[in-house]
N, C-alpha and C positions, 0 to 999 in steps of 0.2 A: 308313471306310478300314480295310483289313486291317492288323494290327499287324506283319506280317512282310514283309520285302522279298522281291521275286522273286529266285529263284536265277538268277544270270547263267550263260549257257552259255560254255564255253571257246571262244575263237575258233579256227576251223579254217582250213586253208589256203584262200586265195582261189581258187587254181587248183592243179591237180595234174598233173604230167607223167607220161607212160608210158615215157619214155626220157630220157637225160641229154644227148644230142647231137641236132643237126638238120643238114640240108644248107643250103647257101647260098640255094637257091630251090626252090619247088615244081616238081615235074616233073624234078628232077635225075636220077631213075632212068630216064627215057625214053631209049631207045637204048643202055642199058648191057647187056652180056652177062653171063652167069653167072661169067665170069672177070674181069670189070672191077670195080675198087674205086674209090670216090670219097671225097674228104676230107669229114669232118664237123666241126662246130663245137660245143664244149661250151655248153649252155644256161646254166650257172651263171655264165659270164663276162659275160652280158648281163642278169642278173636281180639286182635290188637286194638281195633277201634269199633266196638260193637254198635254204637249209635249210628255211625256212618253206614252200617250194613242193615239198618232197620231193626236192630235188637235193643233191648233195654240196657242201660248202663250197668256195669258191675256195681253191686251194692244197692240197686234199686229196691224199693219196698214192694211188698206183695201186690198191692193195688196197681202200681206202675207196671210190674211184670205182666200181670194178667191183662191190663189194658192194651199193652203193645201186642201181646200174644193173641188177643181177641181180634184185633185188626188184621193180623196175618192170617188167622183162621178164616175170617170172612173171605179173604182172597182165595185161600185153598178150597173153601167150600163151593166156590163158583166153578170149580173144575172137578169133573168126575174122575177120581183117581182110584183104580181098583186096589183093594186091600188096605185102604186107609183105616185108621182107628181113631181113638181119642186120647187126650192126655190132659194133665193138670200141670201147667208151667210153674205153679207155686209149690206144689208138693213133689214134683218131679217123678210122676208115675204115668204109665201109659197102658192102654188096654186095646185089644183088637176089635171090640164090638162098636162099630160106627153108630149103632142104634142108641148108644149112650150120649151122642153128641148133644151138647147144651143141657144135659142133666147134671145134678149136683155131684161134685167130686166127693168120693166116700170119706175123704179126710178133712177137707176144708169147706166143703159145700159150694165153692165157686163153680160156675158152669164149665163143664169139660169142653175142650176144643178139639178141632180136627188135627190129626197127627199122621204124618207120613212115615212109613217104616224104611223106605229106600231113598 
């Protein structure tokens, strides 16, 4: 037997998200026009340990929520995903027009981030 114990790996997140909000159901973007906005739901409200999954903690302030979401959006922006749109993780709204990416949110003026519908 080897006299040294094996080095244990640090546990990583079991799952990682590419955005901090979702819509109520798959296909919610169907039939929406470029001027239509739909409500989104924060993922951290239904996740037991949101921080370990790369999400902001429950009760985080707007700046922290947007900061975390912007990092996730950068990852998502590096991958071409058909039918992605934009969202504001602070105002909890989404739109199908990817051309609005990084433009001001119509409610809070923070930059809109990339949003996946599926």
